[in-house]
C-alpha positions in Angstrom: 8.3 -17.2 10.2 9.9 -15.8 13.4 11.8 -18.8 13.9 12.9 -19.2 10.7 14.1 -15.3 11.0 15.9 -15.9 14.1 17.6 -19.4 13.1 19.0 -17.5 10.0 20.3 -14.9 12.2 21.9 -17.1 14.8 23.7 -18.9 11.8 25.7 -15.7 11.3 29.1 -15.4 13.0 28.4 -11.4 13.4 25.1 -12.2 15.1 25.9 -10.1 18.1 26.9 -7.1 16.1 23.9 -7.4 14.1 21.7 -7.2 17.1 23.4 -4.3 18.2 22.8 -2.5 15.2 19.2 -3.4 15.1 18.8 -2.3 18.9 20.5 0.8 17.9 18.2 1.5 15.0 15.1 0.9 17.1 16.3 3.1 19.7 16.6 5.9 17.4 12.9 5.0 16.1 12.0 5.2 19.6 13.1 8.8 20.1 11.6 9.7 16.8 8.1 8.2 17.9 8.2 10.1 21.2 8.8 13.4 19.2 6.0 12.5 17.0 3.5 11.8 19.9 4.4 15.3 21.3 3.9 16.9 17.9 0.7 15.4 16.5 -1.0 17.6 14.2 -4.9 17.9 15.0 -5.6 19.0 11.5 -4.0 15.9 9.8 -4.6 12.2 10.0 -1.0 11.0 10.6 0.3 7.5 11.8 3.7 6.5 12.7 4.5 3.3 10.7 7.8 1.4 11.3 9.8 4.4 11.9 8.2 6.6 9.4 5.5 9.4 9.9 2.6 8.5 7.3 0.6 11.9 6.4 -2.7 10.7 4.6 -4.5 12.2 1.5 -8.0 13.7 1.4 -10.6 10.8 0.9 -13.1 10.4 -1.9 -16.8 10.7 -1.1 -17.5 7.0 -1.5 -15.1 6.7 1.2 -16.6 9.1 3.6 -19.9 7.9 2.9 -19.2 4.2 3.8 -17.1 5.4 6.9 -20.0 7.5 8.0 -23.0 4.8 7.5 -20.9 2.3 9.2 -20.0 4.4 12.3 -23.5 5.5 12.5 -24.8 2.0 12.6 -22.2 0.6 15.2 -22.4 3.8 17.6 -25.9 3.7 17.6 -26.2 -0.1 18.4 -23.3 0.1 21.0 -24.6 3.0 22.6 -28.1 1.8 22.9 -26.8 -1.5 24.5 -24.1 -0.1 26.5 -21.5 -2.1 24.9 -18.4 0.2 24.5 -16.6 3.1 23.0 -16.7 3.4 19.1 -13.8 5.8 17.5 -13.8 7.3 14.1 -10.9 8.6 12.0 -8.7 10.4 14.7 -8.8 7.8 17.5 -5.1 6.8 17.7 -4.3 3.3 18.8 -0.6 2.8 20.0 0.5 -0.7 19.4 4.4 -2.0 20.2 6.0 -0.2 17.6 3.5 1.6 15.5 0.6 4.1 15.7 -2.3 4.1 13.9 -5.5 6.1 13.2 -8.2 3.5 12.0 -11.3 4.6 10.1 -13.3 2.9 12.7 -12.4 0.8 16.0 -14.3 -0.5 18.7 -13.4 -1.2 22.3 -15.5 -3.1 24.6 -16.9 -2.0 27.9 -14.5 -3.6 30.3 -11.4 -1.8 28.2 -13.4 1.6 27.5 -14.6 2.4 31.0 -11.0 3.1 31.9 -10.6 5.8 29.2 -10.4 9.5 30.0 -12.0 12.4 28.5 -8.4 14.0 27.7 -7.2 10.6 26.3 -5.3 11.0 23.0 -3.4 7.5 22.8 -5.3 4.3 23.2 -4.7 0.5 23.5 -5.3 -2.1 20.9 -9.1 -2.2 20.4 -11.3 -5.1 20.0 -12.4 -4.6 16.4 -10.6 -2.2 13.7 -12.2 -1.1 10.4 -10.2 0.1 7.5 -11.7 1.7 4.4 -9.6 1.1 1.3 -8.3 4.0 -0.8 -5.9 4.0 -3.6 -3.2 5.4 -1.3 -3.9 3.1 1.9 -4.9 -0.4 0.6 -1.2 -1.9 0.5 -0.8 -0.9 4.3 -4.3 -1.9 5.4 -3.6 -5.5 3.4 0.0 -5.6 4.7 1.7 -4.0 7.5 -1.8 -3.1 9.6 -2.9 -6.8 8.9 0.0 -8.2 10.2 0.4 -5.7 12.9 -3.6 -6.1 14.1 -3.1 -9.9 13.8 0.3 -9.9 15.9 -1.4 -7.7 18.6 -4.4 -10.0 18.9 -7.2 -7.5 17.7 -10.1 -10.0 17.5 -11.6 -8.8 14.5 -10.7 -6.9 11.5 -12.9 -5.4 8.8 -11.7 -4.1 5.5 -14.1 -2.4 3.7 -13.7 -1.7 -0.2 -16.2 1.2 -1.1 -15.4 1.1 -4.8 -16.4 -2.4 -5.1 -18.9 -2.3 -1.9 -17.6 -5.2 -0.5 -16.8 -6.1 2.9 -14.1 -8.7 4.2 -14.5 -9.7 7.8 -11.5 -11.4 9.5 -11.5 -13.2 12.9 -8.7 -14.2 14.9 -8.2 -17.8 15.2 -5.2 -18.6 17.6 -2.5 -16.5 16.3 -3.8 -15.8 12.7 -6.9 -14.2 11.1 -9.3 -16.4 9.2 -11.3 -14.8 6.5 -14.9 -15.2 7.5 -16.8 -13.4 4.8 -16.0 -11.3 1.7 -19.3 -10.2 0.1 -21.3 -7.2 -1.2 -24.6 -9.0 -0.2 -26.1 -10.7 2.6 -25.4 -9.7 6.2 -22.5 -9.7 8.6 -22.6 -10.5 12.2 -19.8 -9.4 14.4 -17.7 -11.8 16.8 -17.1 -8.9 19.4 -20.1 -6.3 19.4 -22.6 -8.5 20.9 -25.7 -9.0 19.1 -24.7 -6.5 16.2 -25.6 -7.9 12.7 -26.6 -5.8 9.6 -26.8 -6.1 5.9 -23.6 -5.4 4.2 -25.7 -3.0 1.9 -26.4 -0.7 4.8 -22.9 0.0 4.7 -23.1 1.8 1.5 -26.9 2.7 1.1 -28.6 5.2 3.0 -32.2 3.6 2.7 -30.7 0.1 3.8 -28.8 2.1 6.5 -31.9 3.7 7.9 -33.8 0.4 7.7 -31.3 -1.3 9.7 -31.1 1.3 12.5 -34.9 0.6 12.8 -34.3 -2.8 13.5 -32.1 -2.3 16.6 
């Protein structure tokens, strides 16, 4: 796709001027992003996406339940086995152009051991988990999917709390492969060594506690 876009651009006689215009837009966007970093509001969940500041709406209870149960599973397992750092909600990852606050993200120990206690901007994680809501689904399946893929985030989970399903994607070369889409069975992580849970444990308290007991 990138080669097609470049080829179309280079076929334009005014390609040079178009590139100058793009560069000017990106420079303006860069200044806006620096200002965003300097004025992040602690009480809000905000992201910087393609030059725009996106403020998130409050989430429904089912969203919060799934987020909390899954975070509990991953944080207990990763902590018990000293595997790395698990972030939730307000951990801001900064990619080449955009800044996101995933619902849950995981960094392997070789990356997280360099984090400081005062750090507020983080590199690309090894696993990102987004919990769908009406206002975020298009971004989670669209710009974020493409951006996480482009930055070679190895594993991406999309959780639908309404349908109670999990989609697991794993990076194969430059593209994500859909490994699993289910509301039943179990899911095994590619980047969290040994982490395998029932899908139901993401949505059900009793199943969640049972899974923790098996760690």
